C-alpha positions as CSV (number, residue, x, y, z in Angstrom):
1,M,99.9,-76.9,-37.3
2,S,99.0,-74.1,-39.8
3,T,101.2,-71.9,-41.9
4,Y,101.9,-68.4,-40.5
5,M,100.5,-65.6,-42.7
6,A,101.6,-62.0,-41.9
7,K,98.9,-59.4,-41.7
8,K,99.4,-55.8,-42.7
9,E,98.0,-54.5,-39.4
10,T,100.5,-56.4,-37.2
11,L,103.7,-55.4,-39.2
12,E,106.5,-53.4,-37.6
13,R,108.7,-51.7,-40.0
14,A,112.4,-51.0,-39.1
15,W,114.8,-48.6,-40.7
16,Y,118.1,-49.6,-42.2
17,V,121.1,-47.6,-43.6
18,I,123.3,-49.1,-46.4
19,D,126.6,-47.3,-47.2
20,A,127.3,-47.7,-50.9
21,A,130.8,-46.2,-50.8
22,G,133.2,-48.5,-52.7
23,K,130.6,-51.2,-53.2
24,P,129.2,-52.4,-56.6
25,V,125.9,-50.9,-57.5
26,G,124.3,-54.3,-58.1
27,K,125.3,-55.8,-54.8
28,T,124.0,-52.7,-52.9
29,A,120.7,-52.8,-54.9
30,A,120.2,-56.5,-54.3
31,L,120.6,-56.0,-50.6
32,A,118.3,-53.1,-50.5
33,A,115.6,-54.9,-52.6
34,S,115.7,-57.9,-50.3
35,I,115.1,-55.7,-47.3
36,L,112.4,-53.7,-49.0
37,N,110.6,-56.9,-49.9
38,G,110.9,-58.2,-46.4
39,K,112.8,-61.4,-47.4
40,H,115.2,-61.0,-44.5
41,K,112.4,-61.6,-42.0
42,P,111.2,-65.1,-40.9
43,T,107.7,-63.8,-41.2
44,Y,108.0,-63.1,-44.9
45,T,104.7,-63.6,-46.8
46,P,104.7,-63.2,-50.6
47,H,101.3,-61.6,-50.9
48,V,101.8,-59.1,-48.1
49,D,104.0,-56.0,-48.2
50,C,106.1,-56.8,-45.1
51,G,109.4,-55.0,-46.0
52,D,111.3,-52.4,-44.1
53,H,112.5,-48.9,-44.9
54,V,116.0,-48.5,-46.5
55,V,118.2,-45.4,-46.7
56,I,121.2,-45.6,-49.0
57,I,124.0,-43.1,-48.5
58,N,127.1,-42.3,-50.5
59,A,125.5,-43.1,-53.8
60,S,128.0,-41.0,-55.7
61,K,130.8,-43.2,-54.4
62,A,129.2,-46.5,-55.6
63,I,131.2,-48.3,-58.3
64,F,130.5,-50.4,-61.4
65,T,132.5,-53.6,-62.1
66,G,134.1,-54.2,-65.5
67,K,133.4,-51.7,-68.3
68,K,129.9,-50.9,-67.2
69,M,130.8,-47.3,-66.3
70,T,131.4,-46.5,-69.9
71,D,129.4,-49.2,-71.8
72,K,126.2,-49.3,-69.8
73,M,123.3,-47.1,-71.1
74,Y,120.1,-46.1,-69.4
75,Y,117.2,-45.8,-71.9
76,H,113.8,-44.1,-71.6
77,H,111.2,-43.1,-74.2
78,S,109.3,-39.8,-74.5
79,G,106.2,-41.4,-76.0
80,Y,106.7,-39.6,-79.3
81,I,107.9,-41.1,-82.6
82,G,111.7,-41.2,-82.5
83,G,111.7,-40.2,-78.8
84,L,114.1,-42.8,-77.5
85,K,116.5,-41.1,-75.1
86,F,119.6,-42.6,-73.5
87,I,122.4,-41.6,-71.2
88,A,125.7,-43.4,-70.3
89,A,126.2,-44.6,-66.8
90,N,129.2,-42.3,-66.2
91,Q,127.2,-39.3,-67.2
92,L,124.3,-40.3,-65.0
93,M,126.6,-40.8,-62.0
94,K,128.0,-37.3,-62.5
95,T,124.6,-35.6,-62.8
96,K,122.2,-37.8,-60.7
97,P,124.0,-40.5,-58.7
98,E,120.8,-41.2,-56.7
99,A,119.0,-42.2,-60.0
100,V,121.5,-45.0,-60.7
101,L,120.8,-46.8,-57.5
102,E,117.1,-46.1,-57.6
103,L,116.8,-47.6,-61.1
104,A,118.9,-50.7,-60.0
105,V,116.7,-51.3,-57.0
106,K,113.4,-50.6,-58.9
107,G,114.4,-53.3,-61.4
108,M,114.9,-55.9,-58.6
109,L,111.6,-55.3,-57.0
110,P,108.4,-57.1,-58.1
111,H,106.6,-55.3,-60.9
112,N,103.2,-55.0,-59.2
113,S,101.5,-52.9,-56.5
114,I,103.6,-54.5,-53.7
115,G,106.8,-53.5,-55.5
116,A,105.6,-50.0,-56.0
117,A,104.7,-49.6,-52.3
118,S,108.1,-51.1,-51.4
119,F,109.9,-48.6,-53.7
120,N,108.3,-45.7,-51.8
121,R,110.2,-46.8,-48.7
122,L,113.6,-46.3,-50.4
123,K,115.6,-43.1,-49.8
124,V,118.8,-42.5,-51.7
125,Y,121.4,-39.8,-50.9
126,A,124.5,-38.9,-52.9
127,G,126.4,-37.9,-49.8
128,A,127.0,-39.3,-46.3
129,E,124.2,-37.2,-44.7
130,H,120.6,-38.2,-44.5
131,K,117.4,-36.8,-43.0
132,Q,116.3,-40.0,-41.2
133,Q,118.3,-39.7,-38.0
134,A,115.1,-39.4,-36.0
135,Q,114.1,-42.9,-37.0
136,K,117.3,-44.4,-35.5
137,P,118.2,-46.6,-38.5
138,T,120.5,-49.6,-38.1
139,L,123.6,-49.7,-40.3
140,I,123.9,-52.7,-42.5
141,E,127.3,-54.0,-43.3
142,G,127.1,-55.7,-46.7
């Protein structure tokens, strides 16, 4: 008996919706990253991008545990000398709540071409409405 290896041509991608309202950012991101990687499927193959599409709604209602809302900082660099920029989690949640969940999921995906392709299948919305109703996504309770 030989080991099954998934092929890119034979994959069928499903759509899932995750409601982030009242749930910790990390738990929601971990669930989304697992689905984007395809680890929830019995046909998971590490070297093939076999994940599904994920839509996260109610990103503005996601919560942080502990003192992360005030103490956690998000950093990026402009590329110039002295160009380190940072923003607190509570400020980023007010201005761009989608970015908080996108950054959390991106950090949990593999840092290679498969992770980049998986990240492109993620859609995050601050409110309860999303544009993917035509795909008939399945709601994930997590």
